N, C-alpha and C positions, 0 to 999 in steps of 0.2 A: 608628060602627063605621069608616064610611069614612075619617075622620082618622086612627084608629089606624093601618089597614093604608097608607095612603100613607106615613105617618111612619116604619113599619117597614120599607115598601121604602127609603126613603131612608137610614134608619139601617144596614140592612144591603149599601146599595150603594156605601158608602163603601169597605171592603176590595176589592170585587170592580172598583170604578174602576181600580184599578190595573191590572188586565188588560182592559180593554174596549175593543171594536175601533173605531177612528175610521170614519164612514162615507165620507169623501172622500179622494182620492189626490192628491197633488200629481203635477202634469205638467209640472214645468220642464223646458224642452228646451235653454236657452241655455247651451251648454255652453262657447262662446266656444274652438272647434277653430282651430289654426292651418291655414294652407292645407296644409303637409305633410301635417299629421293627416288633413284631409280627403281628400286624394289616396289616402292610405293604406287609408282605409275604402272609398273607391272600389274598390280592387283586391283589398280583404280582406272578402270580403262573409261568408263562411263562418269561425268561429272555433271551433278544438277544444277542447274543453273536458275536464278529467279531473277525475273524482270518485271519493269512498268511497262503496262500495255500502249501507255498514253503517256508518252513523254519525247515525242517529237521535237529535234531530229537524231535524240542521241537512241531511244530503241522505243518501238510501238508496233502494233500488229496492222500491217496492211490490208488492203479490201480482199485480198486471197486469203486471209486468216495466218500471213507467217508473219514472224517477227523481223524488222528491217532495222537500220539505224547505224549510228557509228559505231556503239557497244557489239551489235551482231559482229560487224566486219572484224573487229579486234577477237572477238572469240574464234571467226575462222581463221585469223592469223595464226592465235595461240595453238588451234587445232593441228596446223602444219607445223608448227615448231615443237609441239611435245607429242604428236600423234595419238591424240587419245580424242575423245567424242564429247561434245557438251550437249547435254539433253535440256532444253528448256522447259520449264514447269508453268504449262499455260492454264488459262481459266482463272487467273487469282488474280487481285486487286492488289497495289504496292503495299497497303497496309499488311494484307494477308501475306503474301510473300515475305515481309521483312519477320513478323511473327515464327513464319515455319523456319527461317534462317537462326532465330534466336533459339529455338528448340534443336536445331541440328538436322532437321529433315531437309534443308538445301544446302548444298556445299557453298557456291559462289553467287553473290550480289552483283548486279553491274551499275553503272551511273549511281553511286551511292555517295553521298556527301558526308564525311567524319564529323561526329559530334561527340561530347563529352558523354552522351548517353549512350550512343550507339557505341563507343570502345568498351563499354562494359561487355558486349556480347560479342565482338568480332576484331579480325585483325585485318588491318586496311594496307592495301598497298600505295604506291607513291602515286600521285594524281596523275592520269595520263591528258588530261583538258581541263584548264581553269577557264573560267568565264565570271565576268562581275556580275552581281545579283542587282537589278534594276528596279527601280519604282514606276508604276505604270498608273495614269489617272485617265479620267474622261476628255482631257483636251482644253478643259473649260478652268479659270481663274489662275491663280500664279502657280509658277513651279514649286513643288513641293520641296526639293532640294535632298534632304536626308531623311532618316526615319524619325529621329527627334522631332520633327514637325507635324508627325503623325500620331502624337498623344491625345488619346481619348477618340481616335478616329477609327472606322472600320475598314479593317486590310483583309484581303482576301488572298488567302494560300492554299496550295493543296495539301489534304489531311494527311498526314504522315511523312511529310518530306521534312528536311531538314530546317528550312524556314521558319516553320511551325516551332519547332526546338528553340531555336536562336531568339526568335521573336519574344516568345512567352518568357525566356532566362533575362533578357537584355534591356527589353522595353514592355515590361509588363502593365502599363497602361495602354497600349495598344490593343483595341478589341478585335479579336481575330475573327474573321467568318472563313468557315472551312469548305473548300470544294473538293469533289472527287477526282479533277483534271485540270489542266491551265486552261481549256477552252472556255469551260464551266466558270473558274475563278476571273475568267477576262470578260465574261458575259455578265457576270455580277457587277461589275465597275459600270459596264456600258447601261444595265438597268437601273443603276442608281442603288443596288443595296450593297454596296461597300465604294468607300471612297479611292481605294486603291488596290493595287494588286502587287505582290512582291516576287522575283522569282527570277530564274538564270536568263540571262541577254539573248542566248541564242534561241531557247525554245519558245521565248515572247517573241524574236523576229519570226520564227518559222510560222508559229500558230497566227500571226498577226496577219503575214503575207499569203499563207494557204487557204484564210479564212475570210478575207476582205474586211478586217475589222480597223478600218484606215481611220476612224474617230478617235482611236485611241493614242496616247501619246508619252512617249520615255520622258518622265517627269522627275528623275533625280537618281542618285544611286545610292546603296548601302555600303557597309563594311563589309559585309561579307562575300567572301569568293566561293563561286560554285564550283569545288575543286573534285572533278569525277574520279571515281577511285573503284577498285573492286573490293568488294569485302569477303572475308573467308570465316567461316564459323572455327571457333575458338578450340573445336574438337577436332579439327584436321590441321596442325601446324606445317606438316609437310608439304599441305597443298599451297598454303598461303607463301612457303619459301621457294617453292617449284614455279610459282606462277609470279612472283617477284622477279626471280630471274629471267623467267622467259618475257616479261614486259620490260625488263630493262634491255634486253636484245633487240627491242623494235626500234627501229633509227628513226628520227626526226621525219627522214623522206617517206618513210612507209607511213607515220602517224597523219602527216599532213595529207598523202593522198586519200585517208579515210575522211580526213575534216572535211577538204575541199569537195569530195565524193557528196557531202550531204548539206554543206553550207555553203560553198564558194561556187565559183562560176569559172566555166573552161572555155577555152576557144580550140574549136577542131579545125583539122587541116581543110582549107578550102572554105573558110568562112568568109562571108561577104564583109567588104567595106563599112556598107551602111548597118549591118549587124553591130559590128564592133561599135560604132559611132553610136549607134542608140544605148548598147550597155552602159558605155564610157560615160555619158550625158547623165543617164541614170544614176552611176555610180558617186560621178562628181557632186550630183545635186543632194546624194545621202549625205555628203561628205559636209558639204556646207552645210545641211540642215541639223546635223548634230554638232557642227560649229559654232551656229547660231545659238544651240541650245545649251552648249558648255559657254558662250559668251555671258548668256542672262544669267544663268548659275553663278558663274564666276562675280558677276557685278553684285549679284543679291547677296553671296557670301561676306562681298568685301565691305557692304552698305552696315551690314550687321555687326561687323568687327569692327568697324569705324565709330557706330554709336556706343561701344564698350568702353573707349577709350578714356581713361580718367589718371590724373596725376596722384602720386602717393600719399604727397603731403596733405591732404585737403582733410583727412580725417582728422587729425591734430585741431587745425584750424575750426573745424566745425564743432568739434568736442567743447572749445572754449567758448564758442559762441553759443551754445546750448546751455553752458554753464553760466552764462551772464558775465564773463570774464569783461572787466573796462574794455572799453573802445581802443583807447590808445596802445594797451598790451596787445590786443589780437592784431591789430593794422601792422604793429613794429614786429611781431611772429609771423606775419605773411611775407614781409619784405626779408627777414633774417633768413627765413627756412629756403627762399628761392634762390638766395646768394650762396647758402651752405651746399646746395646740390647743385649748383653752377658757378664755380668759384670766378668764372671770368666775368660775371654780371654785378653791377651795380645797380639796387633798385629804389624806387622811391614812390611815396604814397601821397598825393597833394589835395587836402581838401577845401572845397569853395565855401563861401560865406554864405550865411543866409539867403543872400540876393542872387546867390549863384554867378557873381560878377568876379571877385577875386580870389586868388590862392590865400586862404587863411591860416592852414595849418600845414606844415612838411614832416613826413615821417620817411626819412633816408639816413638810418645811422652810418653808414658806408661813405657818406659823401661829405665834403669838406664845410666845415659850418659857415666858411664866407660864402660858399654857393648857396646853400640853403637860406640864409637870410637874403640874398640876394632873388630869390624867386618868391620868398614869402612877400605877399602884398602886391604881386603882380596881375593886372587885368588881362583877362582872356582875350583872345580874339585871334583872328586869322593872321599867321606869318608869327603870332607871340611864340617861338622856339615849338617844339612837338608837343608840349603837355598843353600849353594855351591854344595851340590852335586844333589839338583833338577833343579839348574841352569845349570850345565854340561850336567844332563842327558835327560833334556828339558822334566821333568816327576815328577808327585807328590811324594815326599817323607815323610813318615809317621814315626817320631820315637816316640813311646809310652813313653821310659822311657830313657831321655837322660844319666844317670848315668851309664847306662849299655851296651849303644848302640855302636858297633865301631865307626861309623861315628863320632860320639861326643868325641871320646878319647883325641884328642888335646885341646878340647873347654870345656868340662865338668865343670871343676874349675871353672872357669870364668860365666858358664850358671848357676852352682848351688849357686854360690855368688850372682847372681842377683836373685836368687828364681825361677828359671826356669827348669822346669822338665820333660816338654814334648814339641815337638814342629812339627808340621806339615807345610811344605812348599809346596807352587803351584807355578810353572814356569809362568811367564808373558811372554808371546808368541805374537809376531805382528800377521797380517794378512798373513804374506807369513812366518810364522813360525820360524823367529830369537828371541831369546830370549833377552828380555828388561829388567828383574828383576826377583824378586821373591815376593811374598805376604804370610806371614808366620802367624800362629797362635800358641800363647806358653800357657801354663797352669803352675800353679804352683804346682801340683801333677802329679804323672804319669797318663795319658788317653790316651783313643784311640778315634778315631772320629766316630760319628753316620752318618746316610745317611744324615740326615740334615745338619751336619756340613760338609758333603763332597759338598752339594750343594753350600753352603756358601763360601766356599774357593774357588771354580770354580768362581762363578759368583762375589766375589769380586776381583781375578784375570783379570777376563775379563773385568770389570769396568777400573781396572787400565791401560789395554791395550789399551782400547779405549780411555782413557783421555791422555796417553804418545804418541800414535799414532797420536791423532789431536793434540798435542802440536808439534810434529817431522813435520806433515803436513805445520802447519802454520809456523815453523821456514824455512822448505825450500821454502815455498812459497815466503818468504821474501829473501831469498837468491837469488832466483828465479828473483824475480823484480829487486835485486840488481845488478845482473848478466846481464840482458837485458840492463839494463841503460848503462852499460861499453860495452858492444860488439856489433858487427853490424854483418856482413856476417856470421860470425862462430858460432853463437848462434844455440840454438835446435829449437827456434822458427821459426816459417814458416813466411818469409815476401814476400808479393804478391803486385801486382797490375792489376787494371781492366780499362778498357773503359766505357764509360759512359754505354754501355749495357751489363757491367757484364761480357764482353768477358777478359779473363785472358791474360795479357800480357806480365807478368814476375812473376815468382815464385822462391824461395831460393831452394837450394838442400836439405835443411832441410825436405820438403816435402816427399821426399823419406823414411825416417827415420819414419817420422810422418805417412804417410798414404800407404805408399809403391810405390807410382807413381815417376818416374824420371820426370823433368823437360819438354822434349820433349814429354811426353805423356798427359802433362796437358795445355801449353801455347796454346790458340788458341780455347778453350773451354768454354762453358758456366760456370761460377762459379757456378752455380746451380746443376752442376753433381758431384760436391765435398759433396753434403750434402744430408743426408734422407729427406723423405717427410715431417717430421716435422718441420725439419731445414730449408726447402725452405719455409714454409709458415711463419716462424718467421722472415727471412729474408725481405720477401715478405711486411709484416705488419711494419719493421722497415722502409723500401722504403717508402711504402705510407703515413707513419708520416711525413718522413724527407721531401718527397714532398708536402706534405699539409703546413710545416712548411716554407719551400722556397716559396710557392704562397703566403703566407700573408707576405713575406719581412724578415722574420727571418732567418737567416744562420745558419746551424747547422755544427758542430764540429765532434768531435771525439766521436761514439759512442760503446758502449760493451755488448756483448751478449754471451751467452753459447748456443751450438747447436752440433748436431752429425753430424759427418764426416761420408763419407762411405770411408772404406780403399779397397787395391785392392785384398785383401784375402777375402772381403767380410764381415771383422768384422765392428762393430759401434764403433766410440771413440769419446768423447767429446773433444770440443775445444773451447776455450775462444776468442774472435775474437775482436780486438780493431780496429777500421775502421774509416777512415777521408775521407771527398771527396777531390778531386783535383779541382781547379777552374783557368779558365781562367783571363785574366785582367778584363772583364766585371763581373767578380764573378759568371759566370756559371759554374757548374758542369760538367767537361770533363771525369771524371773519378774517380777511390776509391782508395786507398791504405791501408796497414794495417798489422797487424802481427797476425799470430795464434799460441797458445800454448795449448797443450794438459793439459786438466784437469780432466781426467777420474777419477785418484786416488780420487782426491778432490771431486767429484761431489759423488763418492761412499760412501765416509766416511761422507759427508754433509747429505745424505740419508739416511745413517744407523742411524746419530746421531739424526737427526730432527725424523724419527722414534720413537727412544727410548726415545727422550725427550718430546713428546707430547701425548703419550700413556701411560696408564697405565699398566706395566709389567703383572701384576696379571690377570686382566680381559679383557687387549686388547681394553678397552675402552679410548676414550679421556680422559685427564687429565685435572687439572684445566687452565693451558697455553692453550690449545687446546680449552678450553669451552669458554675462554675469546675471543679469536678469532673469534669463531663461533657465539658468542652472539653478537660482533661488526657487523659481516657480517648480522646477521638476522634484528638487528636494522636499516642498510643501505638499506636491501631489503623492509622492510615492509614500511620505509619511501619514498621507489619509487613507490610501488605499493599501498599504502594507505591500508593496510592490517592490520588486528592485529596478533598478535603470542603469545605463551603462556610460561610459566617458571613453570616447576614440580621439585619440593625439595622433594627428598623421603629418609626415615631414617628408617631403619628396625626395628622394635619394640622388638624383641626377640633374638637379635644376641647376645649380652654380654653372655648371659646364654650357649650358645653353645662353646661360646670361653672359659669360665671358665670350664665348665664339660668336653670337649672334646679336647681342645687345638687351637692354632690359625690355624695348619694346616687344620684342619676339618672346621673351619669359611671360610678359603680359599677356599676350594669346594664350601662351600654355596653361597660366593659371586660371585664365577664364574656362577654358576648356576641361579643367580639372574640376571646377565648381560646378560645370554642366553635368558632368558623370557622378559627381557625389549625388547630385539631387535625384539622379533615376537610381539610386542605389538604396535609398531611405524611405520612411513614412512620411505623409504631411504633418502628422504630430512630431515629428523628431526636429532637431535642430542641426543645422550646419552653419560653420562661423569660420571667418578666415582670421586666424590668431595672430599673424604678422608674418611678412616674407613669404615663404613656402611652407608654413604650416597651417594646418586647418584641425578644427575640433568638430567633433560630430556627437551631438547625446542623444542617445535611445530613451526615449522616456517610456515609463510604465509598462516594463516588458513582462513580468511574473511574480508569483508569491514566491514560489521557489527558486533558489539561487542557482541550481544545477541546469535547469531549464532555461534561465535568463543568461546565464554563460553560453550553455547551447545557442540560443539566439543572436546572441552578441558576437559569438564567434562565426555564424552563419553571415551577419551582414558585413563583418570587419573582412572576411574571406571576399565578398562580392566587391567589396570595394577595391580590395587589393588588384584583385583580376581586372577589374573595369579601368583601373589606374594605369595598370601595366600595358597594356594596350597601345599600339603605337599610335603618336600624335601626328597630325599633318598640319601645318602652321601656315597661312597665306600670308605672305609679306610684299609689300608694295611700298617702294620708294618715290614712286611717282605715277603719273597716268600710264606711261608705256613701259616701266620696269614692273614686273611682278613674278615672283617664283614662290614656290613651296619649300618650306623645312621640315624634313622629316626628324622627329626625336622620340627616345626611349626614355621614359621617366617612370620610374617604379616609386612605390612609396613604403615606407617602414611606419607600424601601427602598433601604437601602446593602445592597451584597453583595460579599463577598470570598470568591474561590477556591482556595484554599491547601493546601500539602502540609506535610510535618512540618518543613520547612526555611524557614519562611515567618517565623517568630520567635514571641515569647513569647506568654502568654495577653494581656497589655494590650496587646502589639503588634495582636494578631489583631483586638483589638475596638475599637481607637483608628483602626485604617484601615476597618473595616466602617462606624463610627460616622462618619466622615471621607466615606466614599460616601454615607452617609443625608444628610449635609448638602447635598451636591452635588444630591441630588434635589430635596431642599425648595428649593435655589437655583433649580433648573429649571423650577420651577412648583409643586411638589407633585404627589401621585397619581403618582409616577415610578421606576421602578426603575433604580437607579445603580449601576453596575460598578465597583470599585475594582480598581486597574492594578497587576497583582502588581509585587513585588521581582525575583521570579525569572523 
């Protein structure tokens, strides 16, 4: 029995030993002060100290009116080492104490976090305690995760604390709610007056525990560390030096005694086994709760990162689709680009005939002609190789070894003759789920696909689907226009007439198929009843333009526009309207007639292709095409308002080493984080574009009428971007479900800036000048902002 209790005590003592208090205190006094420092101490025996009266467990006023906490214990220890007396200034709030210290009326501030603003007034010691700044919410809804997810949310912080300054600087879209102390701030979250609180982890735990605020939840962490330091007035540099030496003499053992006294738990001699068990179970429960929170947070981050993964070659293909390049050229480019990026792969695209029964067209430039000829005309079905089976089953088919797989029994001889030993095939499906063809990847050796290979084959098939459907839509449109010219009343297009007041006088029966209304439900009603509010606005503008032209003696003819129509069942569909005025013998407009055609499918496809063609698929930023349009718009805008704009050309300084060390997938994660940081540094009217690789371009639109002021504004934004991008990156890497780790990477940016007006030059000239300024920044040592001298 004694043996068992002893081992139980040792087992339970292991987690508690993290918090156990040492029994001895170091008394190191060999500070090696200079003669001038010793003389200063002789004439300054009393040092005035400023403290926060409500910042437990670091420093606060207890029920007896005395200051207690970790910082107070540090002061007592320093009094012993230096032989001086610290006199705490009482009856002042933290904001008042900081202001007095700025004026030099207080010598030392305790438990203060160093910020860029405070460095203007104080000399700071090294931190004596580091604590993570955490996010607290009311325990409802999804985990917040990070400050980036609190944009436009109300966040409570203590007035005058470092969190206020840092959030205002780095996250200007967060709405700060200022509180007098941490307890008031946490109560704002409980009462629903704030969506979250951001503050020191130890202080949060202490206040929640001592005030019974069990409803609150740790819901994320920030990139800010609460590094507690001493701050000294710049008027007393001797004191800063003396205190720094004294702080350095405090051993880790002495520091841990102070920390554990206020935050940790201690085991006194003679403690009962039941008590040890109770505290151990509680501590283990706390660790399990934190582990569960961390697991949930990690899963959420992983899912968000996975949603952002895209292949680089998409952009070129989508541009070709948007420009209506012939389908055969687009499909051939898809095959070639995959093969160029993956030299061990041979790719093919097989298209089905109109009946979706046979392979009617083969796009496989790297495969032998005899193999392509053998595939052409093959009927799809189960067991007809990888592609025939994939098209038949409408699902991916992976054959790792052609020589042994039953699907290839009838075709393995010709495949092996062509040097092909594995084949993975993905069906190309239309938006309605019908099969259009297959995209296949071959290898010369037996091989199974990786997760990256699966993403590649899916995205390639998706690109082919968009190209094929776009071509089919264009073909159908041409056929529809031809049919319109041949037929009259029996066409599916809606033919209509109105009087001069836009009251409908005739509408063809096709409107019942188009919108669901019979002709007798429409005739006699105003035409505006057919359209959505936006459609009415569009037509009103067209009528206004027509009226102004008629007033000037310009007779208008056909007008074509696309607007949304109201259906009887409440749906909104897109219709293309071709309208022409009817005139009397005097040339006066007495009514209108025209044709309406549904173009919902075409509009949807155009919007989809435009989105994919003008935005970078990895970062979701505008690409070069959209950048050119935005830059053209900026030139027109500043020409009208006589203001200056700025062009920032950014190139990452240490990006290649990340790709070389960890691979391109890790580089992609960093590029996404760079894009997110850039969005936080500029206005909504500005443009951020990915120019290519690790290059980004920022357009600062409509700055100021004066060039000097515009240069100052551009300098401010560029410096903000430089500092943001130079912060450490934490990249979450996952190889499989059971293997995950973080990669830390430092990556700065060289920034070239051009401030220009509408007379500066062409688009290419502007980009070349900004690019040249960026290279000047590179030559100046990187992580630098370099301005281009204007020609004006």
